[in-house]
C-alpha positions, 0 to 999 in steps of 0.5 A: 719698607716691608717690601724690602724685607719680603724680597730678602726673605723670598730671595733667601727661601728661593736659594734654600730651596735650590740647595735642597734640590741640589742635595737631592740631585746629589743623593740620586747619583749615590747609588744604592743596590737598586737600578734607577733610571736617574742613576745615569742622568749626569753622564755626558755623551759626545753627540755629534760634537756636543756633550749631552746628558745620556737621556738625550741620546738614548732611552734608559729603562729598568730591566730588573732591580739590578740592571738598567737597559740603555737603548741609543736613539741611533745605533751608531752611538752604542759604543760612544754611550758604552764608553761614557758609562764605563768611564763614569765615576759610577764603576759600572761595566755595560754589556753590548747586546746588539741594539741595547746596553745592559748595565748590571749594578754590582751588589754593594758590600758592607764597606762600600755602603759605609763609604757611601753613608760617609759621602751622603753625610758630607753632602748633607753638611755641605747643604747645611753650610749653604743654608747657613750662608744664605741665612748670614747673607739675608741677615746682613742685608737686613742689618744694612736696611737697619743701618740705612734707617730703611727699617726699625730695629723691631722690624729687623728683629722680626725679619731675622726671626723669620729668616731663622724659621726658614733656616730651621725648616730647610735644615730639617728637610736636609736631616730628613733626606739624610735619614732616608738616604742612609736607611736606603743605603744600609738596606740589604 
């Protein structure tokens, strides 16, 4: 019987971890003023008929703290990659320098920083809602076990307390990630 409770708890924790990973991946996309190779990770490039992430068609490097360098594995892909970066939601304008694309990151204005903080807060709230939904599902599963008389009321209450502790732990991780990203965004 406690095996079922453990399965519900570990399943909930697994989903909560994925929510945190997803939030951190979203945060990486939200750029600060600094160049970071993962900034372009979500951009897809047409590579001989199939769409692949940019890092599978080119090497992405940091030239300086405001410029990325993108070197295609095949010279023929240069214009395709350039177009993919230009058309992305990042507002970047790459420059073709022969075999390399220089991708300068424009400095962030105060207004743009504030907009990005709002976006980060929204992403955090979405993650919090996801964590709470996972908690609700786990608690519902525990109630079903109780209703089917597979566990006692005491076991159910203890298990719900443990699920709440998990929820608190992951909500705290969201708060920490939000705080760090806000500080990073507002840093000039």
